[in-house]
C-alpha positions, 0 to 999 in steps of 0.5 A: 212831804214837808216837816210839820211846824208847830207855832205856839202863841200866848194871849192875855187880853189885847185881842186887837193885836192877837187878830193882827198877829194870827191873821197875818200868819195865815199868809205864810207860804209854808205848809203844813203848820199848826197853830197852838194858842195858849190863853192866859185868862183873857177877860176881853173878847179874845176867846170868843174870837179865837173860836170863830178864827178856827174856821178861818184857819181851817180854810187856810189849811191850818189846824188851830188848837186852843188851851184855855187857862182860867188865870195867867199862869205865866209865860214859861208855864203857858209855853210849856203847855203849848209845847206839850200838845205840839206835834211838830218836829220844830216849834216856833214860839211867838208873842201876839204882838208880832206880825208877818213881814217875810211870807216865807219866814218859816222856810228861812228859819227852818233852813238855818236849823237844817244847815247843821244838827247843832243849830238848835234855835233860830230867830228873825230880824225884828223890825218896828211896824211903822215907817221906816221899819227900823230894827227893833232887835237883831239878836241879843248880846250879854255883856261880861257884867250881864247887861243886855243889848238888843243889837241893831235897835233903832238902826236901818233894816238895810244896815249891812252890820245887821244883815249877816246870819250869825251865832248870837248869845241870845234871842228874844221870845217874841219870835224864834224857832227851836228844834223840839229835841233841843228844847225838850232836852233841857226841860222847856222854859224854866217856870222860875221865871214866871210870870215873865222876863228873862225866861227866853235868855235863860232858855238860850243859855241852857240850850247853848250849855247843852251844845246847841247853837243859837242863830240870828237869821236876818233874811227873815223879818217880822214886825214887832210892836214891842212890849204889848204882851206885858205893858199895861197889864196891872198884874205884871210889875215889869220893873220889879220882875226885870230886876228880880229875874235879871239877878237870877239870870246873872247868878245862874249864867255869870260863869258863861257870859263873863267869859264870852265876847259880848258887848261892852256895858256902854253898848247896852244903853237902852234906846227909848222910842215913841210908842205907836198905836195899832191903827198906825200899822193898818197895812204892813208890807209883806215880802218874800225871799225866794231863796228859802226853799226847804224842799231841796234842803237836807239836814247836814250832820255835824263834822 
């Protein structure tokens, strides 16, 4: 019997992206897994659609749990709510602007975490959902001064530099899998970072401070529309939050990142790309990596 996996997704309006995300996940090859959707006060048709989607999910063997918040309680609080009802030994946190590309994505991330007990968090190669499907994020680097680099951003998804599994400083919360024990041991997401921004990097550093390893897994690819969950939401002043929470992150973790072999500041220059609509991604190719087979993988203890 396979290990139960819990997938926690946040929603706040933008129902079309949620539909794309959740319907794509039903094509996952792994079983069993449960889906937990935490809705942060949606005012569009998100909640009505989710209730109907329960039938579709059940037909695919997936149990859907819905948590309804009357208002937007923030990403950290919402994810912690999802974690509190999750039953899986391993928990995936995923934004609703992500869609499946690698059919056996759960197997791939789980394989990484089962390679060694110290492996606490694993994240995929995130790619843009439009041709030529360039890399959006291949792990995150933090410079010695605290600047953020989305590694591989804009590069070809086949670029050999970004096709090696490796330990990284951080992953973004668009999609990553964690050991339940690892995230619970550090108290979940820090709600000081509500409503959004830097809560994922802070979690990575707390897990690493606690002895866990954060790993980028390029054999698993997921589409990411990028910033859909925050852009265009009037109640989220993104620039202000990036500055405010960035300062909190730097104050808290400077003693670590200034002594790590992170990227130089010149490598962290942000690359801007033209936004694409959901209509341009009506059909997204799905692949499968058959080397992901967790039925034969047993957890290896630490040396």
